[in-house]
N, C-alpha and C positions, 0 to 999 in steps of 0.2 A: 366919332367916338375915340379915335386914336390919341387925342391929346388928353383925354379924361381918364383913360383906363390903362393900367399896366398889368399884363398877365405874367406871372412869375411861375416857373416850373422847376421842380427838383429833377435830378438827372433821370430817375427811373420812370418819369412820365413826361420827359422832355418833348417827344414827338407829339403827344396829345396836346400839351400846352401850346406848342408852336401852332398847331392846327387851330386851336381855339382862338388864338390871337389873329390868325388869318381870317377865320370865319366872322370875327367881330370887328375887323379892321382896327385892331388895338396894337399897342406897343408890346413887345415881348422882352423878358429878361430871364436869363439863367439864374438859378440859385445854386451856388457852389458850396460843397460841404467837404471839408478835409478834417483829418484827425491829428491831434497832438499825440506825442508818444504815450501819454497816460490814458489815451482813449477818448478824451474829451473832444467834442465837435466844435469846429470853427465854421461858421455860416456867413455867407456874403451874398447879397443881392447885387447883380452886375449894374443895373440901371438905377437912376435917381428916382425914388418914389414920391418926391415932394409934390404935394397938391393933387395927387392922383388917387383914384379908387383902385386899390391893389387887390387883385385876386391871386391868392397863393394856391396852386394846384399841387396836391400831394396824394400819393398812394402809400398809406402808412402800413404796408404789408411787410411780412418776413421779419424785419428787425423793428418791431413796433415801438419799443422804448426809445431807440435812437431816432426813429422818424418823428415821434411826438416832440422830443426835445428840439429837433431841427425845425419843426413847424413853429414851435413857440418862439425860438430865436429869430426865425424869419419874420414873424409878425412883429416882434419887438424892433427889429431893424427898420421895417417900414414905418412903424409908429414914431420911432425916435427921429426919423428923417423926414417927418412932415407929411406922411400919407393922409389923405382926406378920410379914407375908410379902408379897413383891412378885412378881407373876406377869405375864409378858408373853403376851398372846393375840395372836399375829401373824396377821391375816387374810391378808396377803400378806407374804412374807419375801424380800427381795432378795439379790443376790450369790451365788446358789446355782449359777449356770451354770458358774462357774470352779471346778470341784471337783478340778482337778489342774493341775499346771504343764505347759502344752502346749509352751512354749518356755523356754529358759534364763532363769532369774531372774524368772519371773512369780510373782505372789502367788497362793496357793491361797485366794482370797477367801472361799469358802464356809466353810472351817474357821475362818479368822481372825475373820470377822464373827460367827459363832455363838459363839465363845469370848469375843469382846469383850462381847456382850450378856449372856452367862452370868456375866460378872464382876459385873454389877449386879443381875441378876434371880435369884430363887430357883428359878424354873422358866421355861422358854420352851416354849410350845405353838404349833405352826405348822399352819395349814390347808393341806394338800396342797403341801408343799414340792417344788421341782423336783429330785428326787433321781435321779441317773443311775448313778453309779459306786459309790454306797454304798446300803445298805438302810434306814438310819435315821439321823436327826440325832444319836442317842445315840453313834454312832461318832465324832462330833466332840466331844460333851460330854454327860455323864450328866444334866445339867439340862434338856436339850432333848429334845422328842419331837414327833411329828406326829399329826394327826387327819385324817380324810378326809371330803370332801363327797360321796362316791360314792353313799351312800344317798339323800341329798337330790336328787341329779341323777336317779337311777333313779326316785324317786317323782314328780318333775316330768314325766319322760317318760311314765310310766304314766298320769298324770292327763290329760296334754295332747296326746299323740300317739296316734292311733287307727290301727287297721289293721296290716298287715304292714310291717316295715321291717328294715333291716340296719344294724348299728353299724360304723363305720369309724374307725380311728385314722390320722392323717395321717403318722405316722412311728413308729419303734420306741420312741422316748422317751415317746410318748403312750400306748403300749400298756398300761401298768400301770393307767391310768384307763379306757380304752375296754374293755379286757378285763374289768375289775372290774364296770363298769356292765352289760355284756352278760351276765355271770354272774348278776347279781341279777335281770335281766329275762328270763333264759333265751332269749337271742337270739344269732344268729350274729354273729361279729365278724371283720373283716378289717383288716390293718395294711398301710399303704402304705410305700413306701421313699423316703427323702429323701436327696438329694445337695445339701448346702449349700456354696456357694462364698463367700457373705457373708450379712450380715443381710438384704440386699435381692435376692440372687440365689440362688434355690432351685429345684431340679428335683425333681419327684415322679413316681414310677413305681409299678407294682404288677402282681401276677399277674392273670390273666383270671378273676376270680371273678364269680359271678352277682350282679346287683344287683336289689333290689326297686325299685318305683317310688319308695318313700320311703327316704331315707338319713339317718342321724344321725351327724354327724362330731363326735368328742369330742377335745379337747386340754386340757392343763392351763393353759398360758400362751399367750395370743394377743397378740403384741407388734406387729411391723410388719404382720402379716397375710399375708406372702408365702408362707409354708408352707401356710397354710390355703387361700389363693386358688388356688395351683397344684393342691392336692388337689381343690378344688371343680371346677376346670376338667376334671380327669381324670374325676371322677365324672359330670359332665354328659356327657362324650364317651361314657362307658360306658352311658348311658341313664337315669341318675337323673332323675326328673321333679320331685321335691320334696326339698330338702335342708334339714335343720336343723343349724346349727353351734352346738355348745355349748362354751364355754370356761369353765374354772374361774376363772382370773385374767385379766380383760379389760384388759390394759394399753392396747391399741388406740392405738398410737403413730401419729401423723400421720393419714393417711386410711385406716387399716386397716379400720375399720368400713364405710366406703363400698365398699372393694374387695370385702369379704366379702358385703355386702348385695346385690351384683349377682347373686350366684349362690345365696344361701341366706338363711334366716331366722337372725338372730344372737341368741343368748341367752347370758348369763353369770350367774355367781353375784354376790352383792354383797360379795365380799372386796375388790373395787375398785368402789365404787358408780358406776353410770352408767345411762343410760336403757335399757340392754340387760339390766340386772340383774333377772332374773325368778326367780332361785333364791335363797332367803334362808338364810344360814348362822347367823342369830341363834340358832335352837334348838340347833344343833350346839355353839355356844360356851356356851350356857346349860347344856347337859348336862355340859360339862366343869366349869363353875363349881360345879354341884351336887355333882359327884363329889369335888371337891377341898375 
């Protein structure tokens, strides 16, 4: 496969991209990004993409506008220099919260950003996109699809958490992940109810279900940590003695990690690398590369 495939990684996911290249016996190339004095990005792929199927691995977190521009430029570089096919492997994909126009004249950014990237990439593959009102990214564009880290999360729990436990989702939006993990592990699952007034003002409630001493709370995106923290407070009041909080995409804005760590052990995948990234998605990406 090494002559046919070029794995390209941005700096924030460099370790993941290098591991994917090793797992697939593929060539690897850094993608360097520097800034002009006015803030514009200069993007360069280190290796020659000519004649290769190019996989660009990106985690478009934290500075999403900048990351999107860099991904578009990287795809253009590969195509301008003779790549056979250009595929975006998005470990984290932004702009999916706004999947409808909630007020007059608002952009449905989820659809527009997917279509913008699809105009430059032959395929877009996203790890656990935040889908709420649609079932698949294909509803926005036939070039886009999603893959799931649920199996990797279940395997991590199986190996590292012993004894009895119950799985909890902090809100209905998280239920697609918490329920899926629970099914794989054959464990009971409970979903809490969220009332969000703003990004920093969240109230959590739930029915009077029975808790084990150990609780595993699972969410897809941990942003400000307010939803998770309120859920953790409720679980502590209900008698949970040990809580493990697992987030797929750990944005961890501000002091989110410190808020959560007061009540639970925090674990994330490395879709957004941090010191909490204990679940590796490299094998998941490598499987996709092998299939394509």
